[in-house]
C-alpha positions, 0 to 999 in steps of 0.5 A, spaced: 109 907 350 114 901 348 110 896 343 110 888 345 109 883 340 110 875 340 114 870 336 116 863 337 123 865 332 130 863 335 133 870 338 139 869 333 135 870 327 131 876 329 133 883 326 133 887 333 138 892 336 139 887 342 137 880 345 135 879 352 136 873 356 136 871 363 141 868 368 141 865 375 146 864 380 150 858 380 156 855 383 161 857 379 159 861 373 152 864 372 146 859 370 143 860 363 136 860 363 131 857 358 131 862 352 139 862 351 140 856 348 141 858 341 145 864 343 150 859 347 150 854 341 152 860 337 158 862 342 160 854 342 158 854 349 162 859 352 156 864 354 156 863 361 163 863 362 164 870 358 158 873 363 162 870 369 168 874 366 165 880 366 162 880 373 155 877 372 153 873 378 145 872 376 143 876 382 136 880 381 136 886 377 143 885 375 144 887 368 150 885 364 152 887 356 156 884 351 157 884 344 153 879 340 160 877 336 156 874 330 152 870 335 145 873 333 143 879 328 143 883 334 149 887 335 148 887 343 147 881 348 144 883 355 144 878 360 139 880 366 139 876 373 133 873 376 136 871 382 134 864 384 128 863 380 122 859 383 117 854 380 112 855 375 105 858 377 108 862 383 107 869 385 115 869 387 117 866 380 112 872 376 115 877 380 122 875 379 121 875 371 117 882 372 123 885 375 128 882 370 124 884 364 123 891 368 131 892 369 132 890 362 127 895 359 131 900 363 138 898 360 135 898 353 133 906 353 135 909 347 134 902 343 129 902 337 128 894 338 129 888 342 128 881 343 126 878 350 128 871 351 126 870 358 124 863 361 116 863 359 112 857 361 105 859 361 101 865 360 102 868 367 110 868 366 108 872 359 104 877 363 109 878 368 115 879 363 110 884 359 108 888 365 115 888 367 117 891 360 112 896 360 113 898 367 121 898 366 121 902 360 117 908 363 120 915 363 118 922 366 122 927 363 117 933 360 121 938 365 128 937 362 130 942 357 135 937 353 134 931 349 129 926 352 130 919 354 127 915 349 124 908 352 126 902 348 121 902 342 119 895 341 120 889 344 118 882 342 117 876 347 120 870 344 120 863 346 116 856 344 111 858 349 109 865 347 104 863 342 100 858 347 093 859 348 091 865 353 098 868 352 096 874 347 090 876 352 094 875 358 099 880 355 094 885 353 091 885 360 098 886 363 099 892 358 093 895 360 094 895 367 102 897 366 099 903 363 095 905 368 100 904 373 105 909 369 099 914 368 099 914 376 106 915 376 106 921 371 101 924 376 105 923 382 111 926 378 108 932 376 110 938 380 105 941 385 105 948 382 102 944 376 098 939 379 093 943 384 087 940 386 083 943 380 088 941 375 088 934 378 081 934 378 081 936 370 085 931 368 081 925 372 075 928 369 078 927 362 081 920 363 074 918 366 070 921 360 075 918 355 072 911 357 065 914 358 065 913 365 060 917 370 064 923 373 062 928 378 067 934 381 065 938 387 068 944 388 070 948 394 063 951 394 059 945 393 064 942 398 062 947 403 054 947 402 055 939 402 058 939 409 065 936 407 069 939 413 075 935 412 076 937 405 074 944 407 079 944 413 085 942 410 084 946 404 082 952 407 090 955 408 091 954 400 090 959 394 088 952 391 081 950 393 079 943 394 076 938 390 072 931 391 072 927 384 067 921 383 068 916 378 063 911 377 064 904 372 057 901 372 058 895 367 051 891 365 048 886 370 054 887 375 052 883 382 058 886 386 060 894 388 067 896 390 068 903 392 075 906 392 077 912 396 084 915 395 088 921 399 089 926 394 093 932 398 097 935 392 102 938 396 103 937 404 107 942 407 104 940 414 100 946 414 101 950 421 104 944 424 109 945 419 114 939 416 121 940 417 124 942 410 127 935 408 121 932 409 117 936 404 121 934 398 117 928 396 110 931 399 108 932 391 107 924 392 102 925 397 096 925 392 099 918 390 092 914 393 088 919 389 092 917 383 092 910 384 084 909 385 083 914 378 088 910 374 085 903 377 078 904 375 080 906 368 084 900 367 078 896 370 073 899 365 078 898 359 078 890 362 071 890 362 071 887 369 063 885 371 064 889 378 061 896 379 067 900 381 066 907 384 072 911 386 073 917 390 079 922 390 079 927 395 084 933 393 086 938 397 093 942 398 095 943 405 098 950 406 100 954 412 097 961 411 092 966 415 086 962 413 089 955 415 086 951 420 089 951 427 091 946 432 085 945 436 080 947 431 074 942 431 071 941 424 065 937 422 066 931 417 061 929 412 055 926 415 056 930 422 061 927 426 066 932 429 074 932 429 078 936 434 084 937 429 090 937 434 095 936 428 094 939 422 100 935 419 095 929 420 090 931 414 090 925 410 085 922 415 081 928 415 079 928 407 079 920 407 074 921 412 069 925 408 070 920 402 069 914 406 062 917 409 060 919 402 062 912 399 058 908 403 052 912 401 053 908 394 052 902 398 058 898 396 060 891 398 067 893 400 070 900 401 078 900 400 082 907 401 089 908 399 093 913 402 100 915 403 098 916 410 103 915 416 111 916 417 109 910 422 108 905 417 114 907 413 118 906 420 114 899 421 115 896 414 120 900 410 120 904 403 118 898 399 112 895 403 105 897 404 101 896 410 094 893 410 088 894 415 081 892 415 075 891 419 075 883 417 081 879 418 079 875 412 078 881 408 085 883 410 088 876 408 085 876 402 088 883 400 094 880 402 094 874 398 091 879 392 097 884 393 102 878 392 099 875 386 099 882 383 107 883 385 106 888 390 109 887 397 104 889 403 103 886 410 097 886 414 097 890 421 092 890 426 087 895 429 088 894 436 082 896 440 086 898 446 089 904 442 082 907 440 082 911 447 088 915 445 084 918 440 078 921 445 077 928 445 074 932 451 070 937 446 069 933 440 067 926 437 074 924 436 081 927 435 085 926 429 091 924 433 093 920 439 100 919 442 106 917 438 106 909 439 103 905 434 101 911 429 099 908 423 095 903 427 091 909 430 090 912 423 087 906 421 082 906 427 081 913 426 078 912 419 074 906 421 070 910 425 067 913 419 065 906 416 058 905 416 056 898 419 055 892 415 060 894 410 067 891 409 073 896 409 080 896 408 086 901 409 092 901 405 098 905 407 102 906 401 107 911 405 113 908 403 112 905 396 109 910 393 115 914 392 122 911 390 129 914 391 132 910 386 130 905 381 130 898 381 127 892 377 121 895 374 120 901 379 123 908 377 126 913 381 120 918 383 112 916 383 111 908 383 104 908 382 103 903 388 097 900 389 094 900 382 095 893 380 093 891 387 086 894 386 085 891 379 087 884 381 082 885 387 076 887 383 078 881 378 078 877 384 071 879 386 068 878 379 071 871 380 067 869 386 060 871 382 
């Protein structure tokens, strides 16, 4: 992991391999952002012109490298674009700094050390930069036979504001959250032959015990005995049986309790409703929701947030075989409600239903489920925006606001009452699919059926952002750790209201 230090020294005098400065779009040459003054002075005011000659425009994620030419003890200068930088204290500004820091960290892979002189005005700016560095430095190459890609070893955040009150704690918190995101990314990136429900449950257990959290794992025998028909039905076609993992964080004198439920389909072939071959390539990421909730509760415990949190990770592998569930089968979800399975590729909602009903037994104030649930959400919102559905408009608006502050793009979607009849079944309490129109909304309506009365509930469909086909900003190619930051911020937000 890249280490982060703080210094108020000028970037010209630090003994590092590279110095990073920020630039924004200008009318002619790029605009140098605060932090670059001493370097520009050493270059006799020519830094912006030099960068312009090299093609720099200051747009977001753009990285331009040039020799330091004696302007600093570092041998390399790195200018990273922020795009138009918003005013202090705004989520837009923090996200611009986070992305710029992440792009710089990716560009510095293989370097031993760097100084980052982005325009940090307060602790929130510093936290955004630190988070961007830790996220952007992420690599996953454990399956490559050549020399590994080494992330930048150490980064020093520099500037007059980095030693201000609160900055050190803000940076430490940002690192904790970013490490949790990277842990979720690791799980998503592991090939499905190596991350079965059992091995995933073992990894989650090990992590939970490292933080002295309560952990319980139900295997296939316990699930069958307990009546968890969703997990059993989805997992019955695989040689790798399902698991339900429960991780509980119980701080002393907690007055609120939040439950997370994560979809953990370690590989989704579609079952007998088989996916096209091209659609299976990213399906190792179908456990991103479970990865997010386990990583988030661990981070929340490390931060000592005074809210009780219980995470349920519903893990199964959805495979076709002679023992697989069939379209038109009827299963009984935990708690007794029956479901006609019309499409075995709509399996995530089945395992989530088990998890949601079980989570309600803990009597939380709020349940949030996280899932790579529908292709319809990707069609509606694209690859970088998650959908939010909730049984209360104020709750949906709150999560939208929290996600924005966390730096994750999410958008509220409705739960239209008139679509509920699409899920009617002639032989069971509900069918697992309706028609093709509004598929993401119908999935949300299905899940809402399993939420106990009186409990606030929100559903995050992260099908688009959970897996990226190319790197950008602080986001790598592959698993992204989507929703971890939002979950942590949400629990902190709940704690702030107590």
